[in-house]
N, C-alpha and C positions, 0 to 999 in steps of 0.2 A: 514912588515907589512903594507906599502904605496902601496907596487905594489899587494899585495892580496886586499887589501879595492878597489884599483880601477879596479881589474878584476872583483870584485864582482858588484861594482855600473857599470860598462860598460856591463855586462850581465843581470842586473836590467831592465836599459833602455831599452835593446834591445827586453826584453820579454814585457814590458810596450807598447814599440811601436807597435810590433805586435799584443798586444790585442787591441791598438786604431785604429790599421788599417783593422784588420780583425772582428771586433766585430759587425759591421754593418751584414756583410756576414753570420756570424755564427746566427745573428738572424732574416734574410731573406733568409734561406737556399733554393736553387733549389730544386722543387719538381720533385721527382725521381721517377718512376714509376705511376705516376699520370696524367691523360688525363685531362689536364686544358680547360676550357670552351673556351679560346681563339684558340687553338690548335684543337678542336674538330670541330668548325663551319669554316672551311675552304674548304670543299668540300662536294660535295653530299653525299657521304657515311659516312661523320662525323655527317652532319646534320640529316641523315636517324636512324643514330646510336643512337643519342640523343632523336629522335620521338619514337624508340622502347623503348627507356628507361620511357617514359609515362607509357606503358602498363606493363614495368617490376616491377613495385611496386604491382601491381594485379596478377600478375604471379608468386607472390610469394605464395606458396601455405599456409604458415604457418599464412602470414597476413590475408589473404583474409577468412580462414576456421575459425582460432582464434581470430579475430577482427570483421570483418566486419558483417560476418553472425552471430556472435553471440551477435549483438543487439537484434537479435529474442528473445535471453534469456528474455527481458522484457515482453513477450506475451507469449502465452500458445503453440508456433509452436514450440519452442525448449526446452529441459531439460537439465541437468546436466547427466544425466545419471547413471551408478553405480559409477563414479567418482567425488567426490564432490570437484571444485576447486574453492576456496574463491573468485577469481575475477570474476567468471561466476554466483556465488551466488549472489553476490552483486548486479548485472545488475537485476539478477531474481528477487530481495526482493527490488530492489530501495533503496539501503543501499549505494551508490556510495560514494567513498572517491578519494581524489584529486591525490593519487599514484594506482588508481586502473588501473591494465596494459592492460586491452583490452581498455578502453578509451585513455589510452597512444598512445597506438599501432595506434589505428585509426586516431588519431589527425597528430601523427607523419608520419605516411605511406600517408594522402592526403596532407599532404603541403610538402613533397617531390615531389608529383606529381605536385602541384602548383608551385614551385620553377623550375622546369624542364620546366613547360609550360611557364611559364613568360621568361625563357631564351632563349627557341625556337623563342616566339614570336617577342622579341628584336633582336634576332641573325639572324635568318633564312632570313629575307629581305637583308641581306649585304653580303649572299655568292650568288657569280653568277654559277649557273649550267651551265654545257657543254650541247650542244644543244640534244645530245642524251640522257642526263638523264634530260631534263627539263621538259616532259611531262608523265603522268601515264597513265594507260590502257583506263582510259575514255577521253583522249585526252585533259586535263586540265592540266596546269601549276603545278609541284610537290611542287612550293614554296607554292601555296595556300592551299594544301593538306595537309601539314607540318603545316601551320597555323591553318587550320581547325580542325586536330584534338588535338594541343595544347589548341586552346580556348574550344572544346568540353569537354577535359579531365581536365581543368579547372574549368571548369561550372559543372560537374560533381562531383567534389570534393568539391565546395563550395553546392552545393546542397544536398549533404549526412552531410556535416560538420552543416550547417545551421539549420536543420531537427533534429540534434542531440543535438548542444550544444546552439542553439539559435545565438546570437551575437558573431562572431568571428573577428580576425583580417583579413583584407580584403588586401592582397597582391597583386597588379595590376602590379609591376614591377620588374625585376630582382634586387635581393639584392647585392649590391656591398660592404657596409662596414657594420661592426657589428652593427653598431647602428640603421640600418633599420632593423636586427630582429624583436627587441620587440617591437612593436606596439601595440597603444590601440585597442580594438574590435571596430568593426564597427555595426553600428544597422541591424539587420535583413534586414531590408527595404533595407538598402544599398547594402547589399549581395545580394538581390534577383534581383536588380537592374543589377549588375553586371553579375549574372549569365543569366539573359534573353537576354542582350548585348552579351554576349560570344555565346551563343545558335544562335542566329540570324546570327552570322559573321559565324559561324560553318556552317550553313545551308548552308549559299551562296556560301562558299569556299570548301565545301568537294564533293567529285564524288560521283554519285547515287551508283557505282558499281565499283567492282575490278575483274581482271581477273584471278588473282592467277598467272600469268607470270611476272616473273622478280622481283627484289627487290624494295619495296614499293608499289607492287602491289599484296599483299597478301591478300586473303579473311580472313575476322575476325578483318577488321579494321574498325573504326568507319566510316558511311556513312553519307549522309546528311539528309535520314530516319532516320536514329538513333538520328540526332542531332532536327530533328523536332519531334519527339517522346517524349525526354526528354524536351523538351520545353513545348509540350501540358501535358505531366507531370506534370511540375512547376505549368502552367496555371490552373490545377486542383488543386495544393495545395493550392494555392492563392485564390482559389475559382472562377476565372475567365472563366466561364464555355465557354462563346460564343466563346472565343478566344480558348480553348482548343480544342472543336469540329472542328472548322475549321481546326488545324492543324491536327488530327487524323485523318479526313475524306481523306485531302490531301495525307497523306501517304497509308492508305488504297485504295485509286482510283490510286493512281500514282506509287506506289512503289512495284507493282505485287506480293507482300507478302500474300501467303495464310496459312490456320492452317493446321498444319500435321495430317492426318488421325487419328492416335494413340497419345494419350496426353502422353503416356510412351515413345513414341520415341523422346521426348522432352531431356531425362534423358541419363547420360553414359553408354553405355553399351560395356565392353571390356575396352582393353586400349584405342584405337582410341576415342569411345564414338560417339557421335550423333552430332557434332557441326555443325555450318551453316547448318542448316534445312532451309524449305522454310519459316520458320516463322523467321529466321534470318534476322535483319534489316541491318547486315553487309555482305550480302551474295547474288550476282545475282539481286540484285535490279536492275530496270529499270526508266529510266527519263522519 
């Protein structure tokens, strides 16, 4: 009986020993199949992929059509059609509740963009790009372009959010700890101040045009003219008309943009559509 008891005791202590030595590893497992932030911002390709991720949220057709465009439900521009969906009807009749899926998706999508922008703004300056990948098609540093795209997209997100929700939590740094996620709302005044600052930086950092040759030079990315145009719109919203006028005139006079002959040309025709027309501020603009 003593031998059997000792055998059980030894095995029990052995199992307990394994538990104490490995519990920390079990609670902090290595991420497998997940690209971490640290592993992403090590070279040009990783940084470019992160910047492309800013556009990825809006490239989600479901988010864009089902959420962003559906804010027009509150006007006479859009109707539900023959299929009545409660979430859309609530917007149409100004009867929003906390769990409205359209509002949630908008909030969630914009904060995904904001988080990614914050990471890019803090991480890209730490990456050393090789000489051959250091400049874009406009002869400007890719580092500045990537930062400009991040500032623009963060401002674009907050500009939509402050107009939809009023005071919102203002995240301007990369979230490291879970305690940093839920922060109080900032006043709309502070949010607009951050938006203007971001767009001014974006206007200085972004190239005036892209050649569509090589990665990172694709047409359709935001340009300095897109940043200045959005900033003019912000000033219009704030009723600062003199500032809006100056920026709008700068874009009109220097961007070489012009209206297309037919209004219908702005809308998609066939699979490829009519993207990047002469009206696009992200196509062929000249400094």
